[in-house]
C-alpha positions as a printed NumPy array, in Angstrom:
array([[-12.426, -12.315,   5.595],
       [-14.835, -11.673,   8.342],
       [-14.154,  -8.009,   8.959],
       [-16.744,  -5.579,   7.61 ],
       [-14.659,  -2.43 ,   7.958],
       [-12.518,  -2.845,   4.921],
       [-13.508,  -1.799,   1.34 ],
       [-14.984,  -4.784,  -0.461],
       [-15.589,  -5.085,  -4.256],
       [-19.366,  -5.399,  -3.843],
       [-19.619,  -2.241,  -1.745],
       [-17.936,   0.19 ,  -4.16 ],
       [-19.776,   2.462,  -6.611],
       [-17.83 ,   2.031,  -9.862],
       [-18.249,   5.744, -10.656],
       [-15.918,   6.407,  -7.7  ],
       [-13.032,   4.274,  -9.008],
       [ -9.955,   6.067, -10.436],
       [ -6.864,   4.893, -12.273],
       [ -3.964,   7.256, -12.716],
       [ -0.159,   7.456, -13.318],
       [  2.684,   9.513, -11.986],
       [  6.289,   9.744, -13.079],
       [  8.751,  10.24 , -10.184],
       [ 12.125,  11.702, -10.957],
       [ 13.824,  10.875,  -7.558],
       [ 13.341,   8.933,  -4.36 ],
       [ 12.37 ,  12.204,  -2.614],
       [  9.675,  12.88 ,  -5.198],
       [  8.346,   9.233,  -4.717],
       [  8.12 ,   9.936,  -0.943],
       [  6.321,  13.249,  -1.527],
       [  3.9  ,  11.485,  -3.808],
       [  3.279,   8.819,  -1.23 ],
       [  2.605,  11.448,   1.355],
       [ -0.079,  12.98 ,  -0.909],
       [ -1.7  ,   9.536,  -1.125],
       [ -1.448,   9.097,   2.653],
       [ -3.095,  12.438,   3.428],
       [ -6.129,  11.294,   1.461],
       [ -6.54 ,   7.857,   2.999],
       [ -9.508,   7.503,   5.343],
       [ -8.846,   4.09 ,   6.87 ],
       [-10.147,   0.719,   5.677],
       [ -7.909,   0.653,   2.613],
       [ -5.779,  -2.218,   1.509],
       [ -2.972,  -1.226,  -0.893],
       [ -0.923,  -3.866,  -2.804],
       [  2.498,  -2.552,  -4.07 ],
       [  4.036,  -4.468,  -7.025],
       [  7.436,  -3.806,  -8.533],
       [ 10.945,  -5.176,  -8.957],
       [ 13.679,  -4.863,  -6.367],
       [ 14.696,  -1.161,  -6.152],
       [ 11.567,   0.168,  -7.836],
       [ 10.675,   2.452,  -4.94 ],
       [  7.996,   0.497,  -3.111],
       [  9.495,   1.25 ,   0.327],
       [ 10.046,   4.894,  -0.487],
       [  6.421,   5.201,  -1.491],
       [  5.34 ,   3.469,   1.736],
       [  7.531,   5.928,   3.723],
       [  5.531,   8.757,   2.124],
       [  2.169,   7.079,   2.673],
       [  2.944,   6.485,   6.33 ],
       [  4.122,  10.14 ,   6.669],
       [  0.932,  11.357,   4.989],
       [ -1.116,   9.206,   7.42 ],
       [  0.559,  11.008,  10.331],
       [  3.167,   8.443,  11.122],
       [  6.004,   9.738,  13.271],
       [  9.539,  10.099,  11.986],
       [  8.833,   7.992,   8.93 ],
       [ 12.099,   8.715,   7.184],
       [ 13.926,   6.858,   9.984],
       [ 11.393,   4.316,  11.212],
       [  9.786,   3.053,   7.992],
       [ 11.786,   0.28 ,   6.426],
       [ 11.03 ,  -2.822,   4.529],
       [ 10.055,  -5.603,   7.038],
       [ 11.538,  -8.357,   4.869],
       [ 12.728, -10.432,   7.873],
       [ 10.139,  -9.301,  10.428],
       [  7.335,  -9.622,   7.704],
       [  4.997,  -6.973,   9.409],
       [  5.783,  -3.529,  10.736],
       [  3.285,  -1.328,  12.469],
       [  3.274,   2.426,  12.506],
       [  1.007,   4.718,  14.373],
       [ -0.596,   7.885,  12.926],
       [ -4.083,   9.238,  12.55 ],
       [ -4.781,   5.633,  11.37 ],
       [ -2.888,   2.457,  12.243],
       [ -0.592,   1.475,   9.418],
       [  0.373,  -2.183,   8.776],
       [  3.244,  -2.706,   6.416],
       [  3.499,  -6.317,   5.261],
       [  6.399,  -7.502,   3.133],
       [  5.653, -10.764,   1.217],
       [  9.095, -11.089,  -0.43 ],
       [ 10.204, -14.01 ,   1.717],
       [  6.886, -15.742,   1.982],
       [  6.785, -19.108,   0.212],
       [  3.085, -19.453,  -0.164],
       [ -0.351, -17.774,   0.098],
       [ -0.993, -19.971,   3.105],
       [  1.973, -18.301,   4.983],
       [  0.382, -14.87 ,   4.151],
       [ -2.961, -16.09 ,   5.513],
       [ -1.229, -17.374,   8.756],
       [  0.03 , -13.902,   9.427],
       [ -3.519, -12.96 ,  10.552],
       [ -4.17 , -10.567,   7.632],
       [ -7.811, -10.292,   8.59 ],
       [ -6.901,  -8.828,  11.951],
       [ -5.029,  -5.929,  10.342],
       [ -8.04 ,  -5.029,   8.18 ],
       [-10.104,  -2.554,  10.158],
       [-11.802,   0.734,   9.416],
       [ -9.201,   2.714,  11.378],
       [ -6.212,   1.069,   9.585],
       [ -4.402,   1.108,   6.323],
       [ -2.697,  -2.131,   5.167],
       [  0.26 ,  -1.755,   2.77 ],
       [  1.425,  -4.991,   1.151],
       [  4.843,  -5.131,  -0.556],
       [  5.182,  -7.83 ,  -3.24 ],
       [  1.366,  -8.125,  -3.275],
       [  1.582, -10.094,  -6.619],
       [  2.86 , -13.08 ,  -4.54 ],
       [ -0.438, -13.265,  -2.63 ],
       [ -3.122, -12.033,  -4.868],
       [ -5.318, -15.162,  -4.429],
       [ -5.571, -14.315,  -0.697],
       [ -6.772, -10.812,  -1.636],
       [ -9.562, -11.929,  -3.936],
       [-12.422, -10.672,  -1.629],
       [-10.722,  -7.366,  -0.804],
       [-11.144,  -4.186,  -2.857],
       [ -7.422,  -3.886,  -3.46 ],
       [ -5.857,  -0.58 ,  -4.505],
       [ -3.042,  -1.675,  -6.68 ],
       [  0.131,   0.393,  -7.129],
       [  2.666,  -0.837,  -9.65 ],
       [  6.101,   0.704,  -9.808],
       [  8.539,   0.337, -12.736],
       [ 12.041,   1.517, -13.416],
       [ 12.314,   4.153, -16.201],
       [ 15.977,   5.081, -15.437],
       [ 18.316,   5.099, -12.52 ],
       [ 16.204,   7.497, -10.526],
       [ 12.996,   7.778, -12.555],
       [  9.935,   5.569, -11.767],
       [  6.567,   5.116, -13.39 ],
       [  3.873,   4.65 , -10.766],
       [  0.502,   3.303, -11.917],
       [ -2.456,   3.256,  -9.463],
       [ -5.499,   1.255, -10.284],
       [ -8.774,   0.66 ,  -8.507],
       [ -8.261,   3.74 ,  -6.282],
       [-11.339,   5.427,  -4.72 ],
       [-12.03 ,   8.847,  -6.072],
       [-10.9  ,  10.632,  -2.905],
       [ -7.301,   9.515,  -3.565],
       [ -7.071,  11.057,  -6.969],
       [ -3.954,  13.205,  -7.094],
       [ -3.629,  13.791, -10.913]])
């Protein structure tokens, strides 16, 4: 990557790194938790979301976009599975990339990922586990979602900067 505006591993003070978990009991609670994350984002973050189908990745992204000041997120934010990238406008630019239908890391790189990574943007990557090699130089905030029951989800956040801590 050539852009200097995104958080890179070498630029982070390890004392600032947080890991935490949250248990959501409903889709609405997942959205509210995402909004809390979004309110704390400053721009320049790349967030990779990992989880099975139906684990709440898109609900969490709706909340993050809402917290970043995105307009009408409940209606406008959806999984860009066929479009691959959706863009939302808020106090930062939000790029929502869905890697579910990508067949290779090369396809991800051809999307122009570097162009989305700026100091005034937040990049949200669904199915990030499919493109992790392409994210090797990026200080990725990883969010893993797992089913606990029909509506309950365990959300684990790793490598988050201290200003995102919600626990």
